[in-house]
NUKOLPA-488957 format. One record per atom (N, C-alpha, C): x, z, y. Coordinates in steps of 0.05 Angstrom, whole numbers, padded with zeros to 5 digits, always signed. Layout:
BEGIN
XZY ...
END
This chain:
BEGIN
-01121+00867-00693 -01114+00849-00715 -01129+00857-00740 -01146+00840-00749 -01162+00847-00773 -01146+00845-00798 -01148+00865-00816 -01132+00865-00840 -01142+00843-00858 -01124+00833-00874 -01130+00812-00894 -01110+00814-00916 -01117+00803-00938 -01098+00803-00961 -01073+00789-00954 -01050+00801-00962 -01024+00790-00954 -01020+00763-00968 -01006+00744-00955 -00999+00719-00967 -00981+00723-00991 -00978+00703-01008 -00960+00705-01031 -00932+00713-01021 -00919+00730-01037 -00893+00741-01029 -00870+00722-01036 -00846+00734-01033 -00821+00719-01037 -00819+00710-01067 -00828+00727-01085 -00826+00720-01113 -00843+00695-01119 -00867+00694-01107 -00884+00670-01111 -00870+00645-01100 -00857+00648-01077 -00843+00625-01065 -00820+00616-01082 -00803+00635-01091 -00780+00628-01106 -00786+00615-01133 -00809+00623-01145 -00817+00612-01170 -00835+00587-01167 -00839+00578-01143 -00855+00554-01137 -00883+00556-01149 -00896+00579-01145 -00922+00585-01158 -00943+00565-01149 -00945+00558-01124 -00966+00540-01115 -00961+00512-01125 -00936+00503-01125 -00930+00476-01135 -00937+00474-01165 -00930+00494-01181 -00935+00494-01209 -00965+00495-01214 -00980+00510-01197 -01009+00512-01201 -01022+00485-01195 -01013+00471-01174 -01025+00445-01168 -01020+00425-01190 -00997+00426-01202 -00989+00406-01222 -00993+00416-01250 -01012+00435-01254 -01016+00447-01281 -01032+00429-01300 -01048+00410-01289 -01063+00392-01306 -01046+00372-01321 -01056+00363-01343 -01039+00345-01360 -01032+00320-01345 -01049+00309-01328 -01043+00284-01314 -01019+00289-01295 -01019+00312-01282 -00997+00317-01263 -00971+00324-01277 -00973+00337-01300 -00950+00342-01316 -00937+00316-01326 -00955+00298-01333 -00945+00271-01342 -00931+00257-01318 -00942+00260-01294 -00930+00248-01271 -00902+00260-01265 -00900+00287-01268 -00874+00300-01265 -00854+00289-01285 -00863+00286-01311 -00846+00276-01331 -00837+00247-01326 -00855+00231-01316 -00848+00203-01311 -00827+00201-01289 -00831+00215-01267 -00812+00215-01245 -00785+00227-01254 -00786+00249-01268 -00762+00262-01276 -00746+00246-01296 -00760+00234-01315 -00747+00217-01335 -00735+00192-01322 -00749+00180-01303 -00738+00157-01289 -00713+00164-01274 -00713+00187-01260 -00689+00195-01246 -00666+00201-01266 -00672+00214-01288 -00651+00221-01307 -00638+00196-01319 -00655+00176-01326 -00644+00152-01338 -00627+00137-01317 -00636+00136-01292 -00621+00123-01271 -00594+00137-01267 -00595+00164-01266 -00571+00179-01262 -00551+00175-01285 -00561+00175-01309 -00543+00171-01332 -00531+00143-01332 -00546+00123-01324 -00535+00096-01324 -00514+00093-01302 -00520+00103-01278 -00501+00101-01256 -00476+00118-01260 -00478+00140-01274 -00455+00158-01278 -00439+00150-01302 -00450+00133-01319 -00435+00125-01343 -00442+00141-01368 -00460+00161-01365 -00469+00176-01389 -00483+00158-01409 -00498+00139-01398 -00514+00121-01415 -00504+00092-01410 -00495+00079-01432 -00485+00052-01430 -00504+00034-01446 -00515+00014-01432 -00532-00006-01444 -00518-00033-01445 -00507-00040-01468 -00491-00065-01469 -00509-00090-01465 -00499-00111-01453 -00515-00135-01450 -00522-00149-01476 -00505-00144-01496 -00510-00156-01523 -00507-00133-01543 -00521-00135-01566 -00519-00114-01587 -00490-00112-01597 -00482-00087-01601 -00455-00081-01610 -00454-00082-01641 -00431-00088-01651 -00428-00090-01681 -00421-00062-01691 -00440-00044-01689 -00436-00017-01698 -00462-00005-01707 -00461+00014-01726 -00485+00027-01735 -00491+00052-01718 -00512+00066-01725 -00519+00090-01710 -00500+00112-01716 -00495+00129-01696 -00476+00152-01700 -00485+00175-01681 -00477+00198-01689 -00483+00223-01674 -00461+00243-01679 -00447+00251-01658 -00425+00270-01661 -00428+00292-01640 -00419+00316-01648 -00418+00339-01630 -00389+00348-01630 -00377+00348-01606 -00349+00355-01603 -00347+00383-01591 -00339+00403-01606 -00337+00431-01595 -00316+00434-01574 -00295+00418-01575 -00273+00419-01555 -00259+00392-01555 -00243+00387-01535 -00229+00362-01533 -00214+00360-01507 -00204+00336-01500 -00189+00334-01475 -00207+00336-01450 -00195+00342-01428 -00211+00344-01403 -00219+00372-01398 -00235+00376-01376 -00243+00403-01368 -00260+00417-01389 -00258+00443-01390 -00272+00459-01410 -00302+00459-01407 -00312+00454-01383 -00341+00454-01379 -00355+00430-01391 -00340+00411-01401 -00352+00387-01414 -00359+00392-01443 -00352+00415-01454 -00355+00420-01483 -00372+00445-01487 -00388+00444-01509 -00391+00422-01529 -00405+00398-01518 -00396+00374-01526 -00406+00349-01517 -00419+00334-01540 -00439+00317-01533 -00453+00301-01553 -00447+00272-01548 -00440+00258-01569 -00436+00229-01568 -00453+00216-01589 -00472+00199-01580 -00491+00186-01598 -00494+00157-01589 -00504+00141-01607 -00508+00113-01600 -00515+00095-01623 -00514+00069-01618 -00520+00049-01638 -00515+00022-01626 -00527+00001-01638 -00522-00026-01628 -00531-00031-01599 -00551-00016-01590 -00564-00022-01564 -00558-00002-01542 -00545+00020-01548 -00539+00040-01528 -00517+00058-01537 -00503+00071-01518 -00484+00092-01524 -00489+00115-01504 -00491+00139-01514 -00498+00162-01498 -00476+00183-01500 -00466+00192-01477 -00445+00212-01476 -00455+00234-01458 -00459+00258-01470 -00471+00281-01455 -00452+00304-01454 -00436+00307-01433 -00420+00331-01429 -00438+00355-01424 -00430+00378-01432 -00447+00401-01433 -00459+00409-01406 -00441+00417-01387 -00451+00426-01362 -00464+00404-01345 -00453+00380-01346 -00464+00358-01330 -00492+00351-01340 -00496+00353-01366 -00523+00347-01377 -00544+00367-01369 -00536+00393-01369 -00555+00414-01361 -00562+00411-01331 -00542+00407-01314 -00548+00404-01286 -00564+00379-01280 -00559+00357-01295 -00575+00333-01291 -00604+00338-01298 -00609+00353-01320 -00637+00359-01327 -00650+00376-01306 -00637+00395-01295 -00648+00412-01273 -00654+00395-01249 -00636+00377-01241 -00640+00360-01218 -00664+00341-01223 -00665+00330-01247 -00687+00312-01254 -00714+00326-01253 -00715+00351-01262 -00740+00366-01261 -00748+00371-01232 -00729+00377-01215 -00736+00381-01187 -00746+00356-01174 -00733+00333-01180 -00742+00307-01169 -00771+00302-01179 -00776+00307-01205 -00803+00303-01215 -00824+00319-01201 -00818+00345-01197 -00837+00362-01183 -00841+00352-01154 -00820+00346-01140 -00823+00337-01112 -00839+00312-01109 -00832+00292-01126 -00846+00266-01123 -00875+00268-01132 -00880+00283-01154 -00908+00286-01164 -00925+00300-01143 -00914+00321-01131 -00930+00336-01111 -00934+00319-01086 -00914+00302-01079 -00918+00285-01056 -00941+00265-01060 -00942+00254-01084 -00964+00235-01091 -00991+00250-01091 -00991+00273-01103 -01016+00288-01106 -01028+00297-01079 -01011+00309-01062 -01020+00318-01036 -01027+00295-01018 -01012+00274-01019 -01018+00251-01002 -01045+00239-01009 -01051+00236-01035 -01077+00226-01043 -01099+00245-01036 -01094+00271-01040 -01114+00291-01035 -01121+00293-01005 -01101+00293-00988 -01106+00294-00959 -01121+00270-00949 -01113+00246-00958 -01126+00222-00949 -01155+00221-00959 -01160+00231-00984 -01187+00231-00995 -01204+00250-00980 -01194+00274-00973 -01210+00294-00959 -01217+00284-00931 -01199+00270-00918 -01205+00259-00892 -01226+00237-00893 -01224+00220-00914 -01243+00199-00917 -01271+00209-00923 -01273+00230-00940 -01298+00241-00948 -01310+00261-00928 -01295+00267-00907 -01305+00286-00887 -01305+00315-00896 -01288+00322-00916 -01288+00350-00926 -01267+00367-00913 -01252+00355-00894 -01232+00371-00879 -01247+00387-00858 -01238+00412-00854 -01251+00429-00834 -01251+00415-00806 -01273+00414-00792 -01274+00400-00766 -01253+00410-00747 -01248+00437-00746 -01229+00447-00726 -01200+00439-00733 -01196+00429-00757 -01168+00422-00765 -01163+00392-00765 -01183+00376-00759 -01180+00348-00762 -01158+00337-00743 -01159+00346-00718 -01140+00335-00699 -01111+00342-00707 -01107+00367-00714 -01080+00375-00722 -01071+00362-00748 -01089+00361-00768 -01081+00350-00794 -01075+00320-00792 -01090+00307-00775 -01085+00278-00772 -01057+00272-00761 -01048+00289-00744 -01021+00285-00733 -00999+00295-00751 -01004+00315-00767 -00983+00327-00784 -00982+00315-00812 -01003+00301-00821 -01003+00291-00849 -00979+00273-00854 -00972+00253-00838 -00949+00236-00844 -00923+00252-00846 -00920+00272-00829 -00895+00288-00830 -00895+00304-00856 -00918+00315-00864 -00919+00330-00889 -00912+00313-00913 -00924+00289-00914 -00919+00271-00937 -00889+00263-00938 -00877+00260-00915 -00848+00253-00914 -00832+00277-00923 -00839+00301-00915 -00823+00325-00922 -00825+00332-00951 -00849+00328-00964 -00851+00336-00991 -00835+00318-01010 -00826+00296-01000 -00809+00279-01016 -00779+00285-01012 -00774+00306-00996 -00746+00313-00989 -00730+00319-01014 -00742+00331-01034 -00727+00338-01059 -00716+00313-01071 -00732+00292-01074 -00722+00268-01086 -00701+00254-01069 -00706+00254-01043 -00687+00241-01025 -00660+00254-01025 -00660+00281-01024 -00635+00295-01024 -00620+00292-01050 -00634+00293-01072 -00620+00291-01098 -00608+00264-01102 -00623+00243-01096 -00612+00216-01101 -00590+00210-01081 -00591+00220-01057 -00569+00216-01038 -00544+00231-01046 -00548+00255-01056 -00524+00271-01064 -00511+00258-01089 -00527+00243-01104 -00516+00230-01128 -00500+00205-01121 -00504+00194-01097 -00491+00170-01089 -00464+00177-01076 -00448+00156-01071 -00422+00160-01059 -00424+00174-01032 -00443+00166-01015 -00446+00179-00989 -00452+00208-00992 -00468+00215-01013 -00474+00243-01017 -00450+00259-01025 -00432+00247-01041 -00407+00260-01049 -00390+00265-01024 -00388+00245-01007 -00373+00249-00982 -00385+00271-00965 -00412+00272-00963 -00425+00293-00948 -00419+00320-00960 -00420+00322-00986 -00414+00348-00999 -00385+00356-00994 -00367+00337-00994 -00339+00343-00989 -00334+00352-00960 -00346+00338-00941 -00342+00346-00913 -00355+00373-00906 -00379+00377-00917 -00392+00402-00910 -00379+00426-00923 -00364+00422-00944 -00351+00445-00958 -00321+00446-00952 -00311+00428-00935 -00283+00430-00926 -00263+00421-00947 -00271+00404-00966 -00253+00394-00986 -00252+00364-00984 -00242+00350-01005 -00240+00321-01004 -00257+00309-01026 -00264+00283-01023 -00279+00269-01043 -00265+00267-01069 -00238+00263-01068 -00223+00261-01093 -00224+00287-01109 -00222+00309-01095 -00224+00335-01109 -00251+00339-01122 -00272+00331-01108 -00299+00335-01119 -00303+00317-01143 -00294+00292-01141 -00297+00274-01164 -00282+00284-01189 -00260+00299-01185 -00245+00310-01207 -00258+00336-01217 -00277+00347-01202 -00291+00371-01210 -00321+00367-01208 -00331+00353-01228 -00359+00344-01227 -00378+00368-01228 -00370+00391-01237 -00388+00413-01238 -00398+00421-01211 -00380+00420-01190 -00389+00427-01164 -00410+00409-01153 -00407+00382-01158 -00427+00363-01149 -00454+00369-01162 -00453+00376-01187 -00478+00382-01201 -00492+00407-01189 -00477+00428-01184 -00488+00451-01171 -00498+00445-01143 -00483+00428-01128 -00491+00421-01101 -00518+00406-01102 -00522+00388-01121 -00547+00373-01123 -00570+00392-01130 -00566+00410-01149 -00587+00428-01157 -00595+00446-01134 -00575+00456-01119 -00581+00474-01097 -00597+00460-01075 -00589+00435-01069 -00603+00420-01048 -00631+00414-01056 -00635+00405-01081 -00662+00399-01090 -00679+00424-01091 -00668+00446-01100 -00684+00471-01101 -00692+00480-01072 -00674+00477-01053 -00680+00483-01026 -00703+00466-01015 -00702+00440-01022 -00724+00422-01014 -00750+00430-01027 -00750+00439-01052 -00774+00447-01065 -00785+00473-01052 -00768+00491-01043 -00778+00514-01029 -00791+00506-01003 -00779+00486-00989 -00791+00477-00964 -00819+00465-00969 -00822+00449-00990 -00848+00437-00995 -00868+00458-01005 -00858+00479-01018 -00876+00501-01026 -00888+00514-01002 -00872+00518-00981 -00883+00529-00956 -00902+00510-00943 -00897+00484-00945 -00916+00465-00933 -00943+00466-00947 -00943+00470-00973 -00968+00472-00987 -00984+00496-00976 -00970+00518-00971 -00984+00541-00960 -00994+00536-00932 -00978+00524-00915 -00986+00518-00887 -01010+00500-00887 -01010+00479-00903 -01032+00460-00903 -01057+00472-00917 -01052+00490-00936 -01074+00504-00948 -01089+00521-00928 -01075+00535-00911 -01087+00551-00889 -01102+00533-00870 -01089+00511-00862 -01099+00493-00842 -01125+00480-00851 -01127+00472-00876 -01150+00457-00886 -01169+00474-00902 -01164+00500-00905 -01183+00518-00919 -01183+00513-00949 -01160+00508-00961 -01158+00502-00989 -01157+00528-01005 -01163+00526-01031 -01157+00547-01050 -01141+00534-01073 -01124+00549-01085 -01108+00540-01108 -01119+00555-01132 -01134+00541-01149 -01148+00554-01171 -01168+00574-01159 -01165+00600-01166 -01183+00620-01156 -01171+00636-01133 -01147+00629-01125 -01133+00643-01104 -01136+00629-01077 -01146+00643-01058 -01150+00632-01032 -01123+00633-01017 -01117+00610-01004 -01093+00609-00987 -01099+00622-00961 -01086+00644-00955 -01092+00660-00931 -01069+00660-00911 -01076+00667-00887 -01056+00668-00865 -01069+00661-00839 -01054+00660-00818 -01066+00653-00792 -01067+00623-00790 -01089+00613-00781 -01092+00584-00778 -01074+00574-00755 -01054+00557-00762 -01035+00549-00741 -01048+00532-00719 -01036+00535-00696 -01045+00519-00673 -01033+00491-00675 -01042+00472-00659 -01029+00446-00659 -01000+00449-00654 -00984+00431-00665 -00955+00434-00666 -00943+00437-00639 -00946+00417-00621 -00935+00419-00595 -00905+00416-00595 -00893+00414-00570 -00865+00411-00568 -00850+00435-00578 -00860+00459-00572 -00847+00484-00580 -00846+00486-00611 -00869+00480-00623 -00870+00481-00652 -00852+00460-00665 -00851+00436-00654 -00834+00415-00665 -00805+00423-00662 -00797+00434-00639 -00770+00443-00636 -00763+00466-00655 -00782+00484-00660 -00777+00505-00679 -00773+00494-00707 -00790+00475-00714 -00787+00463-00741 -00760+00449-00744 -00751+00435-00724 -00725+00421-00725 -00702+00441-00727 -00704+00463-00713 -00684+00484-00714 -00682+00496-00741 -00705+00500-00754 -00706+00511-00781 -00693+00492-00801 -00697+00466-00797 -00685+00446-00815 -00654+00447-00812 -00645+00448-00787 -00616+00449-00782 -00604+00474-00794 -00618+00497-00791 -00608+00522-00803 -00607+00520-00833 -00627+00508-00845 -00628+00506-00874 -00604+00489-00884 -00599+00467-00872 -00577+00449-00880 -00550+00463-00876 -00547+00475-00852 -00522+00489-00846 -00517+00513-00865 -00539+00528-00871 -00536+00551-00888 -00529+00544-00917 -00543+00524-00928 -00537+00517-00956 -00510+00505-00959 -00501+00488-00941 -00474+00476-00943 -00452+00497-00939 -00457+00516-00920 -00437+00536-00915 -00435+00556-00939 -00458+00563-00950 -00458+00581-00973 -00444+00568-00998 -00449+00542-01002 -00437+00528-01025 -00407+00523-01021 -00397+00526-00997 -00368+00523-00993 -00352+00543-01010 -00363+00567-01015 -00350+00586-01031 -00344+00575-01059 -00364+00561-01070 -00360+00550-01097 -00341+00527-01097 -00340+00512-01074 -00320+00491-01072 -00292+00503-01071 -00289+00526-01059 -00263+00540-01058 -00254+00548-01086 -00273+00553-01104 -00266+00561-01131 -00251+00539-01146 -00253+00514-01136 -00238+00493-01149 -00208+00498-01147 -00199+00506-01124 -00170+00511-01120 -00162+00540-01123 -00181+00558-01119 -00175+00587-01122 -00195+00600-01141 -00188+00603-01166 -00206+00616-01186 -00214+00644-01177 -00239+00651-01180 -00248+00678-01170 -00231+00701-01182 -00223+00699-01207 -00208+00720-01219 -00180+00725-01207 -00170+00704-01193 -00143+00706-01181 -00145+00711-01151 -00168+00712-01140 -00172+00715-01111 -00166+00744-01102 -00154+00746-01079 -00148+00772-01068 -00170+00783-01051 -00166+00807-01039 -00186+00820-01023 -00193+00804-00998 -00173+00792-00985 -00179+00776-00961 -00195+00752-00968 -00189+00739-00990 -00205+00716-00998 -00234+00723-01004 -00238+00745-01018 -00266+00754-01023 -00280+00762-00997 -00265+00773-00978 -00277+00779-00952 -00287+00753-00939 -00271+00732-00940 -00280+00707-00929 -00304+00696-00943 -00304+00697-00970 -00327+00686-00985 -00353+00701-00980 -00351+00728-00980 -00376+00744-00978 -00385+00747-00949 -00366+00758-00932 -00374+00765-00905 -00377+00740-00887 -00358+00721-00890 -00358+00698-00872 -00376+00676-00882 -00380+00673-00908 -00396+00651-00918 -00424+00660-00928 -00425+00678-00946 -00451+00684-00958 -00470+00699-00939 -00460+00718-00924 -00478+00733-00906 -00490+00714-00885 -00475+00699-00869 -00488+00681-00850 -00503+00658-00864 -00492+00648-00886 -00506+00625-00899 -00533+00633-00910 -00534+00655-00925 -00559+00664-00937 -00579+00673-00916 -00568+00685-00894 -00585+00693-00872 -00599+00668-00860 -00583+00647-00855 -00594+00622-00844 -00616+00610-00862 -00611+00610-00888 -00630+00599-00907 -00656+00616-00906 -00653+00642-00905 -00677+00660-00905 -00693+00656-00879 -00680+00654-00857 -00694+00650-00831 -00707+00622-00831 -00694+00602-00842 -00705+00575-00842 -00730+00573-00860 -00729+00586-00883 -00750+00583-00903 -00771+00605-00901 -00763+00629-00893 -00782+00652-00893 -00781+00666-00866 -00787+00653-00844 -00785+00667-00818 -00804+00690-00815 -00828+00687-00826 -00848+00709-00823 -00840+00732-00841 -00830+00727-00865 -00822+00749-00882 -00798+00764-00870 -00779+00749-00859 -00755+00762-00847 -00764+00778-00822 -00782+00767-00806 -00792+00781-00783 -00807+00806-00791 -00823+00805-00812 -00838+00828-00822 -00819+00850-00831 -00797+00842-00845 -00777+00862-00854 -00765+00876-00830 -00756+00861-00810 -00743+00874-00787 -00763+00890-00770 -00789+00882-00769 -00809+00897-00755 -00812+00925-00767 -00808+00927-00793 -00811+00953-00806 -00785+00969-00806 -00762+00955-00812 -00737+00970-00817 -00717+00968-00795 -00723+00955-00773 -00703+00950-00752 -00691+00976-00741 -00708+00996-00737 -00699+01021-00725 -00693+01043-00745 -00694+01037-00770 -00688+01057-00791 -00657+01058-00794 -00648+01078-00809 -00619+01080-00814 -00609+01056-00830 -00623+01048-00850 -00615+01024-00865 -00616+00999-00848 -00636+00997-00831 -00638+00974-00814 -00614+00972-00795 -00607+00995-00783 -00584+00995-00765 -00558+00987-00779 -00555+00997-00804 -00531+00989-00819 -00530+00959-00824 -00553+00948-00832 -00554+00919-00837 -00549+00903-00811 -00560+00913-00789 -00555+00899-00763 -00525+00900-00756 -00512+00923-00761 -00484+00924-00756 -00468+00905-00774 -00476+00903-00799 -00463+00885-00818 -00466+00856-00809 -00489+00849-00798 -00494+00821-00788 -00476+00816-00764 -00474+00835-00746 -00457+00831-00722 -00428+00828-00731 -00419+00844-00750 -00391+00842-00760 -00386+00815-00773 -00405+00805-00789 -00402+00779-00802 -00401+00757-00781 -00418+00758-00761 -00418+00737-00740 -00392+00737-00724 -00382+00761-00718 -00356+00762-00703 -00333+00753-00720 -00334+00759-00746 -00312+00750-00764 -00312+00720-00767 -00335+00707-00762 -00337+00678-00765 -00330+00665-00738 -00336+00677-00716 -00334+00664-00690 -00307+00669-00676 -00294+00692-00682 -00271+00700-00666 -00245+00692-00678 -00230+00712-00688 -00202+00707-00698 -00195+00728-00718 -00181+00719-00739 -00171+00737-00760 -00141+00739-00759 -00129+00762-00764 -00100+00765-00765 -00087+00745-00785 -00062+00740-00780 -00048+00719-00796 -00050+00724-00826 -00044+00748-00837 -00045+00752-00866 -00073+00747-00877 -00093+00754-00862 -00121+00750-00872 -00129+00720-00870 -00122+00707-00848 -00130+00679-00845 -00116+00661-00865 -00090+00667-00871 -00076+00651-00890 -00087+00654-00918 -00100+00676-00923 -00110+00681-00950 -00138+00668-00955 -00148+00655-00935 -00174+00641-00938 -00197+00652-00922 -00192+00670-00904 -00213+00682-00887 -00209+00674-00858 -00204+00649-00853 -00200+00639-00826 -00226+00638-00810 -00225+00646-00785 -00247+00644-00767 -00245+00619-00750 -00264+00615-00732 -00263+00592-00714 -00238+00592-00697 -00230+00615-00687 -00207+00616-00670 -00182+00608-00685 -00179+00615-00711 -00156+00608-00726 -00155+00578-00730 -00177+00565-00735 -00177+00536-00739 -00172+00521-00713 -00181+00532-00691 -00175+00520-00665 -00146+00521-00659 -00133+00544-00664 -00104+00547-00660 -00089+00527-00678 -00098+00524-00703 -00085+00505-00721 -00089+00476-00711 -00112+00470-00700 -00118+00443-00690 -00099+00437-00666 -00092+00457-00651 -00075+00453-00628 -00045+00456-00636 -00039+00459-00662 -00012+00460-00673 +00004+00484-00662 -00009+00506-00659 +00005+00531-00651 +00017+00545-00675 +00031+00566-00670 +00047+00580-00690 +00029+00593-00711 +00037+00592-00736 +00023+00606-00757 +00024+00636-00754 +00045+00646-00740 +00047+00674-00735 +00024+00685-00718 +00012+00668-00703 -00012+00675-00687 -00038+00673-00703 -00036+00667-00728 -00060+00664-00745 -00070+00636-00746 -00055+00616-00736 -00064+00588-00736 -00067+00578-00765 -00089+00565-00770 -00094+00554-00797 -00103+00525-00793 -00091+00506-00806 -00098+00478-00803 -00126+00474-00814 -00144+00462-00798 -00171+00456-00807 -00171+00434-00828 -00193+00431-00843 -00194+00409-00862 -00192+00382-00848 -00182+00362-00862 -00179+00335-00851 -00205+00321-00853 -00223+00327-00834 -00250+00316-00835 -00255+00295-00813 -00236+00291-00796 -00240+00273-00773 -00254+00287-00750 -00255+00275-00727 -00267+00288-00703 -00297+00295-00707 -00312+00276-00719 -00341+00282-00723 -00345+00304-00743 -00331+00303-00765 -00334+00323-00786 -00326+00351-00775 -00304+00352-00760 -00296+00378-00748 -00317+00388-00728 -00328+00370-00712 -00348+00378-00693 -00372+00390-00706 -00381+00377-00728 -00404+00388-00743 -00397+00414-00756 -00373+00416-00767 -00365+00441-00781 -00364+00464-00761 -00351+00460-00738 -00348+00481-00719 -00374+00487-00705 -00389+00467-00698 -00414+00471-00683 -00437+00482-00699 -00441+00471-00723 -00465+00478-00739 -00460+00500-00760 -00435+00503-00768 -00429+00523-00788 -00417+00548-00776 -00395+00545-00760 -00383+00568-00748 -00400+00579-00725 -00405+00563-00705 -00418+00572-00680 -00447+00579-00685 -00463+00561-00697 -00491+00566-00700 -00496+00590-00718 -00483+00590-00742 -00488+00612-00760 -00477+00639-00750 -00454+00637-00736 -00443+00662-00724 -00461+00673-00703 -00471+00656-00685 -00489+00665-00664 -00515+00676-00675 -00525+00663-00696 -00550+00673-00709 -00545+00701-00720 -00523+00706-00733 -00518+00733-00745 -00516+00754-00723 -00501+00748-00702 -00497+00767-00680 -00524+00772-00665 -00538+00750-00659 -00563+00753-00645 -00584+00768-00661 -00585+00763-00687 -00605+00777-00703 -00597+00807-00706 -00571+00813-00706 -00563+00841-00707 -00569+00855-00681 -00567+00842-00658 -00572+00855-00632 -00601+00855-00624 -00614+00832-00627 -00642+00829-00618 -00659+00816-00640 -00666+00829-00661 -00679+00816-00684 -00706+00804-00676 -00722+00819-00661 -00749+00809-00654 -00748+00784-00636 -00731+00785-00615 -00729+00762-00597 -00716+00738-00611 -00697+00743-00629 -00684+00721-00642 -00703+00706-00661 -00721+00720-00674 -00738+00708-00694 -00763+00696-00682 -00770+00703-00657 -00794+00694-00645 -00796+00663-00644 -00775+00648-00636 -00777+00619-00635 -00782+00607-00663 -00772+00619-00684 -00776+00607-00710 -00805+00610-00720 -00819+00630-00710 -00847+00635-00718 -00866+00615-00706 -00857+00599-00687 -00875+00580-00674 -00883+00557-00693 -00867+00553-00714 -00874+00532-00734 -00882+00545-00760 -00889+00570-00760 -00897+00584-00784 -00927+00588-00784 -00938+00591-00808 -00967+00594-00810 -00976+00624-00808 -00956+00642-00806 -00963+00670-00806 -00956+00682-00779 -00968+00705-00774 -00964+00720-00749 -00952+00746-00756 -00933+00756-00741 -00919+00781-00746 -00922+00799-00722 -00929+00824-00727 -00931+00843-00705 -00917+00869-00714 -00906+00883-00694 -00892+00908-00701 -00913+00928-00709 -00909+00942-00732 -00929+00961-00741 -00933+00985-00722 -00958+00994-00720 -00963+01016-00701 -00955+01043-00713 -00954+01045-00740 -00947+01071-00752 -00920+01068-00766 -00898+01072-00751 -00871+01068-00762 -00864+01090-00782 -00879+01112-00781 -00873+01134-00799 -00882+01129-00828 -00899+01110-00831 -00909+01103-00858 -00904+01074-00864 -00879+01066-00871 -00872+01038-00875 -00889+01025-00896 -00897+01039-00916 -00913+01027-00937 -00940+01017-00927 -00953+01035-00910 -00978+01027-00899 -00975+01006-00878 -00954+01008-00862 -00950+00989-00840 -00946+00961-00851 -00932+00959-00873 -00925+00932-00883 -00950+00916-00891 -00972+00930-00897 -00996+00915-00905 -01008+00900-00882 -01002+00908-00857 -01013+00895-00834 -00994+00877-00819 -00970+00874-00830 -00950+00859-00815 -00957+00829-00814 -00964+00818-00837 -00971+00790-00838 -01001+00788-00844 -01016+00778-00826 -01044+00777-00829 -01056+00754-00815 -01082+00750-00819 -01096+00728-00805 -01125+00728-00815 -01142+00712-00802 -01170+00711-00810 -01173+00698-00836 -01193+00706-00852 -01199+00692-00877 -01205+00663-00873 -01197+00647-00891 -01202+00618-00888 -01227+00611-00905 -01238+00588-00898 -01260+00577-00913 -01251+00569-00941 -01269+00569-00960 -01262+00562-00987 -01267+00533-00992 -01249+00521-01007 -01252+00493-01015 -01237+00491-01041 -01243+00472-01057 -01231+00469-01083 -01208+00449-01081 -01184+00459-01088 -01160+00442-01086 -01157+00424-01110 -01167+00433-01133 -01165+00417-01157 -01187+00396-01158 
END
């Protein structure tokens, strides 16, 4: 395996470095602003923040800042402004979350337009690498569809169907979410950010495939093979894991609506951290960063810290899949077995807990994709990390190998993710 410069790390991915580099020109920044502003105006009109009367109102211009008032505390300080042609009401937290969501929509839509135009232009001008033409021709439509995922997810979550989806995936009700708008805002921001991370990875994968450079930085990694059925299945599994992980992790914040964190007991925190955050964040990491996760386990799997982490993953998976004693399950740390006992109307003394009223389909998705899938992933990764991660790498642009010198983790990590240098081309 020939050494090569390591691909951009987790920090680069989390800060959307490639996306921001592509959209650094003033034309693309303007495109981001146009899409973001259009989404923000639409969201404000549909939510009632912005009212545009059909006829001018008999009032002058006004601008007020309310430090406090009726309603939830997260709405203040609030701004109320307007005039004859509009009225604007900006609650504090909702306005901030709307701006973040609009910025994500702007980035996603602008990058979708930019990459779509660039790929089609390169194919037309014959500047795509000959060895990549067959693969890129088949994958380009899927890439263009996926890079718009940020806008699709955010606008769907803002609609009534999205509110229902957020309620079902977090085990609460639509009425409760509508009365607690802060959770919907956080849900939207989290889903849009997850979609932006996915499209950031797609930029890297297509950069490797087509021999692109971003500015002066060459996009490096192993040139992926044609997708195939195995790669397509791997990609679909990563999408399912990402959705299951983000919704399961956000369930903790939905629980805060009825159980404030400051009043939660030890059993409740056990459910939030061990049963929700550990499997949820693990699923998100495997879905978005399979090569980085595999590289970590290739280095640390047999170390003392690695064994401790593997044991924690097995414990978290068992806590999610099996059964919790009655005092623990009643406090909010119910496992799959507890909800099944409650569904069959058995005694609470056996730890039975009534599942959320989601209907047959909602319960099937909750038990199958959140309890079973995430629990099995945690246990499997704790027992067999290399074998568990191998299927997810079939849709990744990087290759991972176990280091030959386990005694020097620092040196070994430099060769974990590698691939042949790519040809240079100008992405701008």
